[in-house]
LOMI-866407 format. One line per field, with one value per atom (N, C-alpha, C, CB): residue number from 1; residue in one letter; atom name; x, y, z. Coordinates in Angstrom, 2 decimals. Atoms other than C-alpha are relative to their C-alpha. Glycine has a CB too. Layout:
N
marvo = [NUM_...]
kolvex = [A_...]
zakol = [CA_...]
x = [X_...]
y = [Y_...]
z = [Z_...]
% end
This chain:
177
marvo = [1_1_1_1_2_2_2_2_3_3_3_3_4_4_4_4_5_5_5_5_6_6_6_6_7_7_7_7_8_8_8_8_9_9_9_9_10_10_10_10_11_11_11_11_12_12_12_12_13_13_13_13_14_14_14_14_15_15_15_15_16_16_16_16_17_17_17_17_18_18_18_18_19_19_19_19_20_20_20_20_21_21_21_21_22_22_22_22_23_23_23_23_24_24_24_24_25_25_25_25_26_26_26_26_27_27_27_27_28_28_28_28_29_29_29_29_30_30_30_30_31_31_31_31_32_32_32_32_33_33_33_33_34_34_34_34_35_35_35_35_36_36_36_36_37_37_37_37_38_38_38_38_39_39_39_39_40_40_40_40_41_41_41_41_42_42_42_42_43_43_43_43_44_44_44_44_45_45_45_45_46_46_46_46_47_47_47_47_48_48_48_48_49_49_49_49_50_50_50_50_51_51_51_51_52_52_52_52_53_53_53_53_54_54_54_54_55_55_55_55_56_56_56_56_57_57_57_57_58_58_58_58_59_59_59_59_60_60_60_60_61_61_61_61_62_62_62_62_63_63_63_63_64_64_64_64_65_65_65_65_66_66_66_66_67_67_67_67_68_68_68_68_69_69_69_69_70_70_70_70_71_71_71_71_72_72_72_72_73_73_73_73_74_74_74_74_75_75_75_75_76_76_76_76_77_77_77_77_78_78_78_78_79_79_79_79_80_80_80_80_81_81_81_81_82_82_82_82_83_83_83_83_84_84_84_84_85_85_85_85_86_86_86_86_87_87_87_87_88_88_88_88_89_89_89_89_90_90_90_90_91_91_91_91_92_92_92_92_93_93_93_93_94_94_94_94_95_95_95_95_96_96_96_96_97_97_97_97_98_98_98_98_99_99_99_99_100_100_100_100_101_101_101_101_102_102_102_102_103_103_103_103_104_104_104_104_105_105_105_105_106_106_106_106_107_107_107_107_108_108_108_108_109_109_109_109_110_110_110_110_111_111_111_111_112_112_112_112_113_113_113_113_114_114_114_114_115_115_115_115_116_116_116_116_117_117_117_117_118_118_118_118_119_119_119_119_120_120_120_120_121_121_121_121_122_122_122_122_123_123_123_123_124_124_124_124_125_125_125_125_126_126_126_126_127_127_127_127_128_128_128_128_129_129_129_129_130_130_130_130_131_131_131_131_132_132_132_132_133_133_133_133_134_134_134_134_135_135_135_135_136_136_136_136_137_137_137_137_138_138_138_138_139_139_139_139_140_140_140_140_141_141_141_141_142_142_142_142_143_143_143_143_144_144_144_144_145_145_145_145_146_146_146_146_147_147_147_147_148_148_148_148_149_149_149_149_150_150_150_150_151_151_151_151_152_152_152_152_153_153_153_153_154_154_154_154_155_155_155_155_156_156_156_156_157_157_157_157_158_158_158_158_159_159_159_159_160_160_160_160_161_161_161_161_162_162_162_162_163_163_163_163_164_164_164_164_165_165_165_165_166_166_166_166_167_167_167_167_168_168_168_168_169_169_169_169_170_170_170_170_171_171_171_171_172_172_172_172_173_173_173_173_174_174_174_174_175_175_175_175_176_176_176_176_177_177_177_177]
kolvex = [X_X_X_X_X_X_X_X_X_X_X_X_X_X_X_X_X_X_X_X_X_X_X_X_X_X_X_X_X_X_X_X_X_X_X_X_X_X_X_X_X_X_X_X_X_X_X_X_X_X_X_X_X_X_X_X_X_X_X_X_X_X_X_X_X_X_X_X_X_X_X_X_X_X_X_X_X_X_X_X_X_X_X_X_X_X_X_X_X_X_X_X_X_X_X_X_X_X_X_X_X_X_X_X_X_X_X_X_X_X_X_X_X_X_X_X_X_X_X_X_X_X_X_X_X_X_X_X_X_X_X_X_X_X_X_X_X_X_X_X_X_X_X_X_X_X_X_X_X_X_X_X_X_X_X_X_X_X_X_X_X_X_X_X_X_X_X_X_X_X_X_X_X_X_X_X_X_X_X_X_X_X_X_X_X_X_X_X_X_X_X_X_X_X_X_X_X_X_X_X_X_X_X_X_X_X_X_X_X_X_X_X_X_X_X_X_X_X_X_X_X_X_X_X_X_X_X_X_X_X_X_X_X_X_X_X_X_X_X_X_X_X_X_X_X_X_X_X_X_X_X_X_X_X_X_X_X_X_X_X_X_X_X_X_X_X_X_X_X_X_X_X_X_X_X_X_X_X_X_X_X_X_X_X_X_X_X_X_X_X_X_X_X_X_X_X_X_X_X_X_X_X_X_X_X_X_X_X_X_X_X_X_X_X_X_X_X_X_X_X_X_X_X_X_X_X_X_X_X_X_X_X_X_X_X_X_X_X_X_X_X_X_X_X_X_X_X_X_X_X_X_X_X_X_X_X_X_X_X_X_X_X_X_X_X_X_X_X_X_X_X_X_X_X_X_X_X_X_X_X_X_X_X_X_X_X_X_X_X_X_X_X_X_X_X_X_X_X_X_X_X_X_X_X_X_X_X_X_X_X_X_X_X_X_X_X_X_X_X_X_X_X_X_X_X_X_X_X_X_X_X_X_X_X_X_X_X_X_X_X_X_X_X_X_X_X_X_X_X_X_X_X_X_X_X_X_X_X_X_X_X_X_X_X_X_X_X_X_X_X_X_X_X_X_X_X_X_X_X_X_X_X_X_X_X_X_X_X_X_X_X_X_X_X_X_X_X_X_X_X_X_X_X_X_X_X_X_X_X_X_X_X_X_X_X_X_X_X_X_X_X_X_X_X_X_X_X_X_X_X_X_X_X_X_X_X_X_X_X_X_X_X_X_X_X_X_X_X_X_X_X_X_X_X_X_X_X_X_X_X_X_X_X_X_X_X_X_X_X_X_X_X_X_X_X_X_X_X_X_X_X_X_X_X_X_X_X_X_X_X_X_X_X_X_X_X_X_X_X_X_X_X_X_X_X_X_X_X_X_X_X_X_X_X_X_X_X_X_X_X_X_X_X_X_X_X_X_X_X_X_X_X_X_X_X_X_X_X_X_X_X_X_X_X_X_X_X_X_X_X_X_X_X_X_X_X_X_X_X_X_X_X_X_X_X_X_X_X_X_X_X_X_X_X_X_X_X_X_X_X_X_X_X_X_X_X_X_X_X_X_X_X_X_X_X_X_X_X_X_X_X_X_X_X_X_X_X_X]
zakol = [N_CA_C_CB_N_CA_C_CB_N_CA_C_CB_N_CA_C_CB_N_CA_C_CB_N_CA_C_CB_N_CA_C_CB_N_CA_C_CB_N_CA_C_CB_N_CA_C_CB_N_CA_C_CB_N_CA_C_CB_N_CA_C_CB_N_CA_C_CB_N_CA_C_CB_N_CA_C_CB_N_CA_C_CB_N_CA_C_CB_N_CA_C_CB_N_CA_C_CB_N_CA_C_CB_N_CA_C_CB_N_CA_C_CB_N_CA_C_CB_N_CA_C_CB_N_CA_C_CB_N_CA_C_CB_N_CA_C_CB_N_CA_C_CB_N_CA_C_CB_N_CA_C_CB_N_CA_C_CB_N_CA_C_CB_N_CA_C_CB_N_CA_C_CB_N_CA_C_CB_N_CA_C_CB_N_CA_C_CB_N_CA_C_CB_N_CA_C_CB_N_CA_C_CB_N_CA_C_CB_N_CA_C_CB_N_CA_C_CB_N_CA_C_CB_N_CA_C_CB_N_CA_C_CB_N_CA_C_CB_N_CA_C_CB_N_CA_C_CB_N_CA_C_CB_N_CA_C_CB_N_CA_C_CB_N_CA_C_CB_N_CA_C_CB_N_CA_C_CB_N_CA_C_CB_N_CA_C_CB_N_CA_C_CB_N_CA_C_CB_N_CA_C_CB_N_CA_C_CB_N_CA_C_CB_N_CA_C_CB_N_CA_C_CB_N_CA_C_CB_N_CA_C_CB_N_CA_C_CB_N_CA_C_CB_N_CA_C_CB_N_CA_C_CB_N_CA_C_CB_N_CA_C_CB_N_CA_C_CB_N_CA_C_CB_N_CA_C_CB_N_CA_C_CB_N_CA_C_CB_N_CA_C_CB_N_CA_C_CB_N_CA_C_CB_N_CA_C_CB_N_CA_C_CB_N_CA_C_CB_N_CA_C_CB_N_CA_C_CB_N_CA_C_CB_N_CA_C_CB_N_CA_C_CB_N_CA_C_CB_N_CA_C_CB_N_CA_C_CB_N_CA_C_CB_N_CA_C_CB_N_CA_C_CB_N_CA_C_CB_N_CA_C_CB_N_CA_C_CB_N_CA_C_CB_N_CA_C_CB_N_CA_C_CB_N_CA_C_CB_N_CA_C_CB_N_CA_C_CB_N_CA_C_CB_N_CA_C_CB_N_CA_C_CB_N_CA_C_CB_N_CA_C_CB_N_CA_C_CB_N_CA_C_CB_N_CA_C_CB_N_CA_C_CB_N_CA_C_CB_N_CA_C_CB_N_CA_C_CB_N_CA_C_CB_N_CA_C_CB_N_CA_C_CB_N_CA_C_CB_N_CA_C_CB_N_CA_C_CB_N_CA_C_CB_N_CA_C_CB_N_CA_C_CB_N_CA_C_CB_N_CA_C_CB_N_CA_C_CB_N_CA_C_CB_N_CA_C_CB_N_CA_C_CB_N_CA_C_CB_N_CA_C_CB_N_CA_C_CB_N_CA_C_CB_N_CA_C_CB_N_CA_C_CB_N_CA_C_CB_N_CA_C_CB_N_CA_C_CB_N_CA_C_CB_N_CA_C_CB_N_CA_C_CB_N_CA_C_CB_N_CA_C_CB_N_CA_C_CB_N_CA_C_CB_N_CA_C_CB_N_CA_C_CB_N_CA_C_CB_N_CA_C_CB_N_CA_C_CB_N_CA_C_CB_N_CA_C_CB_N_CA_C_CB_N_CA_C_CB_N_CA_C_CB_N_CA_C_CB_N_CA_C_CB_N_CA_C_CB_N_CA_C_CB_N_CA_C_CB_N_CA_C_CB_N_CA_C_CB_N_CA_C_CB_N_CA_C_CB_N_CA_C_CB_N_CA_C_CB_N_CA_C_CB_N_CA_C_CB_N_CA_C_CB_N_CA_C_CB_N_CA_C_CB_N_CA_C_CB_N_CA_C_CB_N_CA_C_CB_N_CA_C_CB]
x = [0.73_-30.45_-1.36_0.80_1.34_-34.21_-0.82_-0.73_0.76_-35.40_0.91_-0.82_-0.89_-32.90_-0.75_1.10_0.48_-33.46_0.86_0.06_-0.71_-32.50_0.27_-0.82_-0.38_-30.58_0.47_1.12_-0.35_-30.46_0.71_-1.27_-0.84_-27.61_0.21_1.35_-0.37_-27.55_-0.10_1.38_0.19_-28.89_-0.78_-0.76_0.60_-29.53_0.23_0.56_0.06_-30.19_1.33_-0.95_-1.27_-26.76_1.14_0.39_-1.02_-24.73_-0.20_0.01_0.28_-26.44_0.50_-1.48_-0.41_-25.70_1.50_-0.34_-1.44_-21.92_0.53_0.75_-0.41_-21.86_0.30_-1.09_-0.42_-20.03_-1.04_1.41_0.95_-22.43_-1.30_0.65_1.18_-25.43_-1.27_-0.25_1.18_-27.97_-0.11_0.05_-0.03_-26.93_-0.34_1.39_0.23_-26.88_-1.48_0.82_1.41_-30.38_-0.90_-0.42_0.83_-31.86_0.02_0.49_-0.10_-30.56_-0.62_1.45_0.66_-31.71_-1.52_0.42_1.45_-35.20_-0.48_-0.37_0.35_-35.26_0.01_0.99_-0.07_-34.18_-1.16_1.32_1.17_-36.88_-1.24_-0.24_1.18_-39.55_0.08_-0.14_-0.18_-38.07_-0.26_1.40_0.23_-38.03_-1.48_0.86_1.44_-41.62_-0.74_-0.52_0.59_-42.51_0.13_0.66_-0.25_-40.97_-0.50_1.48_0.51_-42.53_1.08_-1.21_-1.13_-39.15_0.24_1.27_-0.15_-38.22_1.09_0.32_-0.92_-36.46_0.20_-0.55_-0.34_-34.66_0.84_0.75_-0.74_-33.34_0.75_-0.95_-0.73_-30.60_0.31_1.30_-0.39_-29.76_1.11_-1.22_-1.14_-26.41_-0.24_1.34_0.27_-26.92_-0.89_1.33_0.90_-30.00_-0.17_-1.34_0.11_-30.05_1.09_0.11_-1.07_-26.83_0.00_1.34_-0.11_-27.07_-1.35_0.67_1.32_-30.81_-0.63_0.07_0.78_-33.42_0.36_-1.51_-0.11_-33.46_-0.64_-0.68_0.48_-33.95_-1.41_0.96_1.40_-37.47_-0.34_-0.44_0.37_-37.41_-0.05_0.98_0.02_-36.63_-1.18_1.33_1.12_-39.09_-1.34_0.01_1.29_-41.85_-0.40_0.04_0.32_-41.62_-0.29_1.14_0.11_-41.68_-1.07_1.35_1.11_-45.07_0.28_-1.28_-0.28_-44.06_1.50_-0.77_-1.44_-40.40_0.51_0.58_-0.66_-38.41_1.32_0.21_-1.22_-35.73_0.71_-0.33_-0.84_-32.90_0.99_0.75_-0.97_-31.03_1.22_-0.61_-1.22_-27.40_1.10_0.47_-1.18_-24.14_1.25_0.16_-1.14_-21.81_0.01_-0.09_-0.08_-20.52_-0.60_1.46_0.54_-21.33_-1.41_0.91_1.36_-25.03_-0.01_-0.94_-0.04_-24.12_0.49_0.87_-0.43_-22.67_-1.09_1.27_1.14_-26.07_-0.97_-0.70_0.85_-28.17_-1.42_-0.06_1.36_-31.48_-0.04_-0.48_-0.07_-30.40_0.06_1.24_-0.15_-29.28_-1.27_1.19_1.26_-32.49_-1.03_-0.52_0.97_-34.58_0.34_-0.01_-0.40_-32.57_-0.32_1.50_0.24_-32.92_-1.49_0.55_1.44_-36.74_-0.47_-0.79_0.36_-36.74_0.34_0.73_-0.29_-37.00_0.23_-1.14_-0.07_-37.33_1.10_-1.33_-1.03_-34.41_1.18_0.47_-1.16_-31.48_1.21_-0.34_-1.13_-29.21_-0.32_0.35_0.15_-28.62_0.65_0.64_-0.46_-28.24_0.25_-1.02_-0.37_-26.40_0.10_1.32_-0.11_-26.80_0.15_-1.25_-0.03_-26.19_1.35_-0.47_-1.21_-23.44_0.55_-0.29_-1.04_-20.61_0.62_1.06_-0.50_-19.12_1.18_0.40_-1.24_-15.77_-0.11_1.09_0.16_-17.18_-1.13_-0.28_1.12_-20.65_-0.34_-1.23_0.32_-21.30_1.08_-0.12_-1.12_-17.85_0.01_1.32_-0.07_-17.87_-1.20_0.07_1.19_-21.42_0.18_-1.27_-0.22_-20.52_0.95_0.57_-1.00_-17.46_-0.62_1.22_0.55_-19.31_-1.11_-0.54_1.07_-22.33_0.57_-1.01_-0.64_-20.10_0.64_1.07_-0.60_-18.21_-1.05_0.75_1.08_-21.58_-0.73_-1.00_0.55_-22.33_-1.08_-0.53_1.03_-24.70_0.56_-0.57_-0.32_-24.68_-0.28_-0.84_0.13_-24.06_0.49_0.80_-0.44_-23.87_-0.15_-0.83_0.02_-23.06_-0.34_1.38_0.40_-24.79_0.91_-1.54_-1.05_-21.86_-0.54_0.99_0.53_-23.98_-1.11_-0.54_0.96_-26.24_0.65_-1.22_-0.77_-23.51_0.88_0.86_-0.81_-21.46_0.75_-0.86_-0.83_-18.97_0.20_1.37_-0.26_-17.90_0.98_0.55_-0.94_-15.07_-0.08_1.44_-0.02_-14.85_1.07_0.24_-1.07_-11.55_-0.44_1.22_0.46_-13.09_-0.98_-0.65_0.98_-15.94_0.70_-1.02_-0.68_-13.67_0.93_0.80_-0.89_-11.11_-0.82_0.87_0.85_-13.90_-0.52_-1.18_0.47_-15.32_1.12_-0.59_-1.16_-11.84_0.29_1.23_-0.29_-11.30_-1.04_0.04_1.06_-14.66_0.30_-1.39_-0.30_-13.68_1.26_0.16_-1.23_-10.17_-0.26_1.05_0.37_-11.80_-1.08_-0.49_0.98_-13.98_-1.44_0.21_1.36_-17.01_-0.60_-0.03_0.71_-19.63_-0.57_-1.11_0.59_-20.56_-1.04_1.09_1.02_-23.61_-0.37_-1.25_0.54_-25.44_-1.51_0.43_1.45_-29.01_-0.71_-0.48_0.67_-30.06_0.36_0.35_-0.44_-28.01_-0.79_1.51_0.72_-29.66_-1.47_0.14_1.44_-33.23_-0.32_-0.56_0.25_-32.99_0.34_0.80_-0.29_-31.41_-1.21_1.25_1.19_-34.43_-1.16_-0.40_1.08_-36.81_0.19_-0.08_-0.32_-35.12_-0.44_-0.56_0.48_-37.12_-0.70_-0.96_0.53_-38.30_-1.44_0.86_1.42_-42.02_-0.84_-0.28_0.96_-45.07_-0.15_0.40_0.32_-46.58_1.11_-1.32_-1.06_-43.86_1.22_0.40_-1.12_-41.19_-0.27_0.23_0.35_-43.03_0.11_-1.45_-0.13_-43.24_1.45_-0.75_-1.43_-39.55_0.69_0.67_-0.61_-38.56_-0.36_-0.46_0.42_-40.59_0.76_-1.51_-0.70_-38.91_1.46_-0.07_-1.41_-35.40_0.20_0.56_-0.17_-35.96_-0.34_-0.82]
y = [0.71_21.45_-0.41_-1.24_0.32_21.17_-0.81_1.27_0.67_19.74_-0.79_1.02_0.76_17.19_-1.05_-0.66_1.13_14.52_-1.20_0.31_1.24_10.94_-0.73_-0.90_0.76_9.12_-1.38_0.73_1.38_5.32_-0.58_-0.87_0.38_4.13_-1.52_0.71_1.35_0.66_-1.13_0.05_1.10_-1.58_-1.09_0.48_0.91_-4.35_-1.48_0.29_1.44_-8.08_-0.72_-0.65_0.72_-9.22_0.64_-0.10_-0.69_-6.63_-0.19_1.47_-0.02_-6.66_-1.24_0.13_1.18_-10.29_-0.05_-1.24_0.08_-9.73_1.21_-0.10_-1.21_-6.48_-0.33_1.09_0.15_-6.40_0.65_0.62_-0.50_-5.93_0.49_1.14_-0.39_-5.86_0.15_-1.02_-0.11_-6.33_1.42_-1.05_-1.36_-3.01_1.01_0.32_-0.88_-1.30_0.05_-0.46_0.05_-2.46_0.60_-1.44_-0.53_-1.68_1.53_-0.54_-1.47_1.90_0.64_0.42_-0.54_2.45_-0.04_-0.79_0.09_1.25_1.05_-1.40_-1.07_3.60_1.35_0.00_-1.28_6.47_0.18_0.11_-0.10_5.69_0.39_-1.35_-0.29_5.68_1.42_-1.02_-1.35_8.86_1.06_0.17_-0.96_10.68_0.03_-0.35_0.01_9.57_0.76_-1.45_-0.71_10.88_1.52_-0.43_-1.42_14.26_0.46_0.28_-0.28_14.07_0.62_0.93_-0.45_14.47_-0.98_0.12_0.85_13.13_-1.07_0.87_1.14_9.82_-0.42_-1.21_0.50_8.74_-1.26_1.08_1.25_5.23_-0.14_-1.23_0.28_4.38_-1.49_0.83_1.39_1.03_0.01_-0.86_0.13_0.26_-1.18_-0.18_1.02_-1.71_-1.14_-0.57_0.98_-3.53_-1.29_0.62_1.24_-6.00_-1.00_0.32_0.89_-7.43_-0.18_0.54_0.05_-6.60_-0.15_1.25_0.18_-7.00_1.30_-0.95_-1.16_-4.67_0.33_-0.28_-0.37_-2.85_-1.10_1.39_1.13_-5.40_0.25_-0.26_-0.03_-6.23_0.83_-1.35_-0.79_-4.72_1.51_-0.29_-1.42_-1.30_0.30_0.44_-0.20_-1.62_-0.02_-1.07_0.14_-2.66_1.25_-1.19_-1.23_0.65_1.19_0.34_-1.13_2.84_-0.27_0.30_0.20_2.87_0.62_0.58_-0.72_5.44_0.22_1.37_-0.05_4.64_0.64_-1.40_-0.64_6.97_-0.72_1.56_0.78_4.71_0.59_-1.50_-0.46_6.01_-1.13_1.36_1.01_3.31_0.73_-0.96_-0.68_4.21_-1.00_0.97_0.82_2.85_0.68_-0.29_-0.70_5.55_-0.30_1.54_0.23_4.98_1.17_-0.23_-1.19_8.55_0.27_1.21_-0.36_9.32_1.35_0.05_-1.35_12.92_0.04_0.87_0.05_11.82_-0.56_-0.85_0.49_10.53_1.16_-1.20_-1.17_13.17_-0.16_0.23_0.21_11.58_0.28_-1.43_-0.25_11.67_1.50_-0.72_-1.44_15.30_0.76_0.53_-0.64_16.25_-0.17_-0.58_0.25_14.63_0.85_-1.49_-0.80_16.32_1.48_-0.18_-1.42_19.70_0.36_0.35_-0.28_19.35_0.11_-1.07_-0.06_19.11_1.39_-1.12_-1.42_22.84_0.35_0.83_-0.42_22.93_-0.69_-0.26_0.69_20.69_0.92_-1.27_-0.81_22.22_-0.88_0.88_0.91_19.18_-1.37_-0.08_1.37_15.65_-0.95_-0.16_1.02_12.64_-1.27_-0.25_1.20_9.62_-1.21_0.21_1.31_6.01_-1.05_-0.30_1.08_2.68_-0.63_0.49_0.78_0.67_0.29_-1.50_0.22_0.64_1.32_-0.96_-1.25_3.33_0.55_-0.19_-0.45_3.46_0.21_-1.00_-0.17_3.52_0.99_-1.37_-0.85_4.89_1.09_-0.84_-1.01_6.65_1.09_-0.65_-0.95_8.28_0.89_-0.76_-0.80_9.36_0.95_-0.93_-0.87_10.72_1.18_-0.80_-1.06_12.68_1.06_-0.59_-0.93_14.24_0.84_-0.79_-0.72_15.15_0.98_-1.00_-0.92_16.66_1.20_-0.74_-1.12_18.77_0.93_-0.51_-0.82_19.94_0.83_-0.89_-0.73_21.04_0.96_-0.98_-0.99_23.12_-0.49_1.11_0.53_20.81_-0.21_-1.31_0.40_20.35_-1.50_0.82_1.46_16.60_-0.57_-0.62_0.75_14.32_-1.48_0.41_1.45_10.61_-0.59_-0.55_0.65_8.49_-1.22_-0.42_1.00_6.41_-1.38_0.46_1.30_3.68_-0.52_0.11_0.45_3.37_-0.08_0.93_0.23_2.93_-1.21_1.27_1.20_-0.19_-0.42_-1.12_0.55_-2.12_-1.49_0.76_1.42_-5.70_-0.27_-0.59_0.17_-5.21_1.20_-0.18_-1.07_-3.21_1.04_-0.58_-0.93_-1.71_0.98_-0.78_-0.91_-0.29_1.03_-0.79_-0.91_1.21_1.07_-0.77_-0.93_2.79_0.96_-0.78_-0.88_4.12_1.04_-0.83_-0.96_5.71_1.08_-0.73_-1.00_7.42_0.94_-0.68_-0.84_8.64_0.97_-0.86_-0.83_9.96_1.11_-0.86_-1.01_11.75_1.12_-0.64_-1.02_13.52_0.79_-0.65_-0.70_14.34_1.02_-1.01_-0.91_16.00_1.00_-0.79_-0.92_18.11_-0.41_1.38_0.51_15.90_-0.16_-1.34_0.11_15.55_-1.39_1.04_1.28_12.34_0.25_-0.99_-0.04_11.77_-1.45_0.84_1.33_8.80_0.06_-0.49_0.07_7.64_0.83_-1.45_-0.72_8.95_1.48_-0.62_-1.40_12.13_0.80_0.09_-0.67_13.06_0.19_-0.78_-0.09_12.27_0.94_-1.38_-0.92_14.11_1.44_-0.42_-1.35_17.08_0.52_-0.01_-0.41_17.15_0.31_-1.10_-0.22_16.90_1.31_-1.18_-1.28_19.70_0.20_1.04_-0.20_19.46_-1.26_1.19_1.20_16.84_0.21_-0.39_-0.17_17.47_-0.28_1.42_0.19_16.73_-1.45_0.83_1.35_13.70_-0.56_0.02_0.48_13.50_-0.45_1.10_0.41_13.35_-1.37_1.03_1.31_10.45_-1.11_0.03_0.99_8.63_-0.27_0.47_0.15_9.25_-0.86_1.37_0.78_7.83_-1.48_0.51_1.38_4.67_-0.62_-0.06_0.46_4.37_-0.36_1.06_0.18_4.65_-1.20_1.26_1.08_2.14_-1.33_0.25]
z = [1.03_12.01_0.57_-0.52_-0.48_12.39_-1.00_0.32_1.05_9.06_-0.95_-0.78_0.89_7.72_-0.80_0.81_0.80_5.11_0.36_-1.55_-0.29_5.95_-1.32_0.98_1.18_3.20_0.48_-0.83_-0.34_3.58_-1.21_0.41_1.13_1.39_-0.08_0.10_0.47_-0.20_1.03_-0.50_-0.95_2.58_-0.74_1.32_0.97_0.08_0.35_-1.38_-0.30_0.09_-0.07_-0.94_0.13_-1.08_0.78_-1.46_-0.79_0.85_1.50_-0.33_-1.43_4.22_0.76_0.21_-0.79_5.26_0.36_-0.77_-0.25_5.13_0.79_-1.32_-0.71_7.15_1.46_-0.09_-1.40_10.49_0.91_0.23_-1.00_13.45_-0.63_0.80_0.78_11.12_0.84_-1.08_-0.85_13.93_0.59_1.14_-0.53_15.54_-1.09_0.61_1.14_12.16_-0.36_-1.21_0.39_11.22_1.07_-0.28_-1.09_14.63_0.01_1.35_-0.02_14.51_-1.23_0.12_1.20_10.93_0.16_-1.26_-0.21_11.86_0.98_0.50_-0.96_14.87_-0.70_1.20_0.72_12.62_-0.97_-0.77_0.91_10.05_0.80_-0.74_-0.82_12.76_0.58_1.15_-0.52_14.25_-1.06_0.56_1.07_10.92_-0.38_-1.23_0.25_10.36_1.10_-0.09_-1.13_13.83_-0.19_1.32_0.25_12.89_-1.37_0.12_1.35_9.39_-0.89_0.08_0.79_7.71_-1.15_0.87_1.19_4.26_0.15_-1.19_0.03_3.68_-1.45_0.87_1.33_0.50_0.17_-0.86_-0.03_-0.13_-1.33_0.24_1.24_-2.62_-0.08_-0.07_0.26_-4.19_-1.05_-0.48_0.90_-5.79_-0.93_0.81_1.03_-9.04_0.53_-0.52_-0.62_-7.65_-0.80_0.21_0.78_-10.54_0.40_-1.51_-0.47_-9.05_1.51_-0.44_-1.46_-5.35_0.70_0.50_-0.58_-4.82_0.45_1.16_-0.47_-3.37_1.44_-0.13_-1.41_-0.07_0.84_0.28_-0.81_2.70_0.54_1.17_-0.40_3.85_1.23_0.24_-1.19_7.36_-0.26_1.11_0.34_5.89_-0.91_-0.66_0.94_3.00_0.73_-1.09_-0.68_5.40_0.79_0.94_-0.73_7.28_-0.90_0.92_0.91_4.19_-1.05_-0.67_0.93_2.47_-1.36_0.57_1.24_-0.11_-0.11_-0.05_0.02_-0.44_-1.27_0.15_1.13_-2.68_-0.18_0.23_0.26_-4.22_-1.21_-0.22_1.10_-6.36_-0.31_0.35_0.44_-8.30_-0.55_-1.07_0.41_-8.90_-0.33_1.08_0.23_-10.21_0.54_-1.50_-0.60_-8.85_1.49_-0.26_-1.44_-5.34_0.76_0.43_-0.65_-4.32_-0.52_-0.24_0.40_-4.31_-0.72_1.22_0.55_-5.15_-1.44_0.85_1.41_-8.49_-0.91_-0.13_0.77_-9.58_-0.22_0.72_0.30_-11.34_0.55_-1.51_-0.54_-10.26_1.50_-0.27_-1.44_-6.63_0.27_0.61_-0.22_-6.81_-0.38_-0.78_0.38_-8.62_1.10_-1.33_-1.08_-5.87_1.22_0.38_-1.15_-3.11_-0.23_0.29_0.29_-4.83_0.06_-1.38_-0.10_-4.79_1.44_-0.71_-1.42_-0.98_0.52_0.82_-0.24_-0.38_1.47_-0.51_-1.41_3.41_0.79_0.67_-0.78_4.37_0.27_-0.75_-0.38_6.20_0.31_1.20_-0.21_6.31_-0.55_1.48_0.50_5.14_1.00_-1.42_-0.92_7.40_-0.80_1.16_0.74_5.99_0.92_-0.73_-0.66_7.12_-1.09_0.92_0.97_5.42_-0.17_-1.31_0.25_3.81_-1.39_0.14_-0.98_3.21_0.39_-0.54_-0.55_5.42_-0.79_1.45_0.64_3.63_-1.51_0.27_1.45_0.10_-0.26_-0.70_0.41_-0.65_1.02_-0.25_-1.01_2.67_0.00_1.41_-0.03_2.75_-1.25_0.12_1.23_-0.89_-0.14_-1.22_0.04_-0.64_0.95_0.38_-0.99_2.49_-0.56_1.31_0.57_0.79_-1.11_-0.53_1.15_-2.40_0.39_-1.02_-0.42_-0.63_0.74_0.90_-0.67_1.60_-1.03_1.01_1.07_-1.48_-0.74_-0.99_0.68_-2.89_0.95_-0.59_-0.93_0.22_0.94_-0.76_-0.90_2.10_1.41_-0.55_-1.37_5.89_0.06_1.09_0.02_6.23_1.33_-1.19_-1.18_9.27_-0.29_1.27_0.15_9.26_1.37_-0.54_-1.25_11.91_0.19_-0.03_-0.16_13.15_0.38_1.04_-0.43_14.77_-0.93_1.41_1.00_11.69_-1.37_-0.04_1.22_9.11_0.26_-0.41_-0.22_8.54_-1.24_0.47_1.07_6.44_0.28_-0.10_-0.18_5.93_1.14_-1.28_-1.12_8.42_0.93_-0.52_-0.99_11.60_-0.34_1.41_0.37_10.41_-1.08_-0.49_1.06_7.23_0.54_-1.14_-0.60_9.24_0.84_0.87_-0.91_11.87_-0.75_1.05_0.76_9.39_-0.77_-0.97_0.72_7.34_0.94_-0.67_-0.96_10.44_0.40_1.24_-0.32_11.37_-1.13_0.28_1.17_7.86_-0.15_-1.27_0.05_7.89_0.99_0.29_-1.00_11.10_-0.35_1.37_0.39_9.86_-1.11_-0.45_1.08_6.85_0.43_-1.20_-0.58_9.18_-0.23_-0.56_0.11_8.63_1.39_-0.75_-1.28_11.35_0.19_0.08_-0.38_13.12_1.07_0.51_-1.03_15.25_0.31_-0.46_-0.28_16.78_-0.13_1.43_0.14_16.49_1.06_0.06_-1.09_19.89_0.01_1.33_0.01_19.68_-1.03_-0.29_1.07_16.39_0.33_-1.29_-0.25_17.40_1.16_0.30_-1.11_20.72_-0.38_1.23_0.52_18.93_-0.76_-0.92_0.75_16.61_0.93_-0.99_-0.95_19.57_0.75_0.99_-0.62_21.48_1.43_-0.79_-1.37_24.70_0.52_0.08_-0.64_27.17_0.44_1.21_-0.31_26.94_-1.23_0.53_1.08_24.89_-0.44_-1.16_0.48_23.17_-0.90_-0.77_0.89_20.52_0.80_-0.99_-0.86_23.26_0.60_1.11_-0.60_24.94_-1.05_0.58_1.07_21.61_-0.35_-1.25_0.29_20.97_1.05_-0.09_-1.07_24.35_-0.16_1.39_0.22_23.64_-1.18_-0.26_1.19_20.26_0.32_-1.09_-0.34_21.71_0.92_0.66_-1.00_24.52_-0.54_1.22]
% end
């Protein structure tokens, strides 16, 4: 995978405060946003019923000048026609990277549905979260049992970089540290 799209799922004002290990989650999502910007790769943000759960949290919004936000009511992003229409317009992508909350609901269901539609999908395990550690871990186990792919923030970004040279590599190392 050389040209994936990053999907940030439902990291919203009323959900985020109750997420287990939210500091780690947010830090890794911010690193991924900066990394995808460094690689000039597309980023899509979803919000689950924002009139009830609020907007995407400020630290994420502040990094995305031209944030593409898809409001949805279905748990799976792939069951939202606007989301699928937006993804289908991204002609050069060769995979989809999922991060966000909650791992056992929206992330898991989106991963399953996108795979069923023929997409290459990877879930960033250290950039997804749930209200409880158990829900997060069981969802990751289930993804793997269903032949889903897990990755980590660093693993993904260094895979995209491919080699330890050049200005972009130096910027990536600074971003990770």
